[in-house]
N, C-alpha and C positions, 0 to 999 in steps of 0.2 A: 666460819671457821676457816683458817688458812692452813692449807695442806703443805707439808714439806715436799718440795719437788726438786728434782735434780736439774741442773742446767741442761743436761742432754735431753730433757723433755721439751725444752724450749728451742735449743739450737742443735742442728744436725751435727753429730760428732765429726763427720768428714769435713764439713764446712769449718768447724772450729779448728780442726787440724790445719787446714789450708791457711786460715787467718793467722794462726799461731806461727806457722812456718814462715809466712811472708814477714810478719812483724819481727820475728827473731833474726831473720836474715838481714832485714832492712836496718835494724837497730844494733846488729852485731852482738846479740845476746843469746844465751842458751835458755830455753824455756821448756816447761812441761806444765800441763794443767792437771790439778788434783782437786778432788772434792771429797771431803770426809775420809781421808786415807785411801781413796780409790783413784787410781790413775785414769784420767779421761783422754789423754792424748799420748802419743809417742813423743820422746824428746825431740826438740827442734834445735838445730844449730849447735849441737853439743861439741865440746872440744874433741880433737882427735884422740886424746888420751882416754876420755870417758867412752867415746864411741868404740874404740878398739879394745880397751882393756877392762872397763867396768861392765858395759852392757853385754860384752861377749862372755862374761863369766857369771854363772848362776850365783855363786857365793858372793862375789863382789857386788853384783846387782842387788842381791838381798840386803847386804849391808848398806848400800846406797839408799835403798828404799826405807830402811829403818831410820837412817839419818833424816830423810825427808819427812817421815812421820813425826819425829821429835820436833823438827823445825815447824811443821804445820801446827802442832799443838802450842808451841811458843807464840807463833803469830796470832793464833786465835785468842790466847790468853792475854797478850799485850795489845791486840787490836791494831797493830801496825807492822810494816815490813821490818825484817831483821836481817842481819848478816850473821852467818854461822859457818863453822868449819865442819866438813864432812869427816867420815871415818879415816880418810887419808890426809886430812889437814888442809884440804883445798877450800878456799872461801867460796861461799854461795850467797 
């Protein structure tokens, strides 16, 4: 029997954050790791707009997370990466 396990049972979350931060900075991308609607890492290399205005507001952050949950469901359904617009119309 194969047990459903979380990636954090295999990879240390602090190590995962460090790798994500390095990759995001190197590739000039904004990244966050999510597993089954649960945030595994903090955002890496976010835009100044998101860092200052979205993550600094509980309401905006909640709306952002709702968008990401919808996006994750679509990715799982389609089985491939997708481009989507967030609640503010920004492309992700």
